C-alpha positions, 0 to 999 in steps of 0.5 A: 488527534494525530490519527484524525489528522493523518486520516484526513490527509490520506483522504485529501492526497487520494482525492487530489491524487492527479496533482500528488501522483507526479511526485515519485514518492507519492505512492509509497508515502501514501501506502505508509500513511494508510498502514497507520490509519486505514483498515486492511481492506482499504490497504488491499484496495490501495495496493490493488489499484497502485501496485505498479507504482509501489516498489516491491521493497514494500512487501517487506513492510507489509509482511511486517505489518501482518498485511499478508494479502496486500503483500502477496498482491504487490509481489504478484504485480511485480512478477514475483509469483513464487513469493506471492504463492509462498505468502498464500501458503502461510 
């Protein structure tokens, strides 16, 4: 039931992003929630569309969660191209 609630919260926050996105921790908090309930494809989509709002420090979280593609996208969006290449090589 917790997963259903968290999934509904993610969907609500995504639909109401115009309101929530003014909060400085909106994108990082939503990414953390996505890591718990969303598919790898949706996580990559989220990172691709919101990478400039997510601190590069979140790459470590993505790597620890084994979302290597999303981590590479996030590194690349923050001009950390060598780190992105290193991930793609693995």
